[in-house]
C-alpha positions, -999 to 999 in steps of 0.1 A, spaced: -297 -412 -77 -331 -420 -74 -342 -426 -38 -380 -420 -39 -383 -457 -30 -367 -453 1 -386 -441 31 -369 -438 61 -349 -408 60 -318 -421 75 -314 -445 50 -319 -426 23 -292 -404 35 -270 -430 32 -278 -441 0 -273 -405 -10 -236 -404 9 -223 -433 -7 -237 -423 -43 -221 -393 -37 -188 -407 -32 -186 -429 -59 -191 -409 -83 -163 -386 -100 -146 -364 -86 -157 -329 -102 -131 -305 -123 -116 -277 -109 -130 -240 -121 -109 -228 -150 -83 -198 -138 -106 -171 -160 -139 -181 -151 -153 -155 -126 -184 -173 -101 -215 -154 -82 -209 -118 -74 -172 -115 -89 -194 -118 -125 -195 -91 -147 -231 -78 -139 -255 -65 -176 -267 -32 -177 -302 -27 -173 -317 -15 -206 -342 17 -198 -377 7 -205 -392 41 -215 -413 56 -248 -382 63 -274 -384 94 -294 -381 92 -326 
């Protein structure tokens, strides 16, 4: 929601909260999907000169 035209902070807050209530609820995350720190980490490749 664009609230740039509203100068008053409290009024902007009210509008944003009302807009958030109107939106459809988000779907639950699938059971097999890890989030945040539970994700598998990507190994960093060595940044060195190759021999051949």
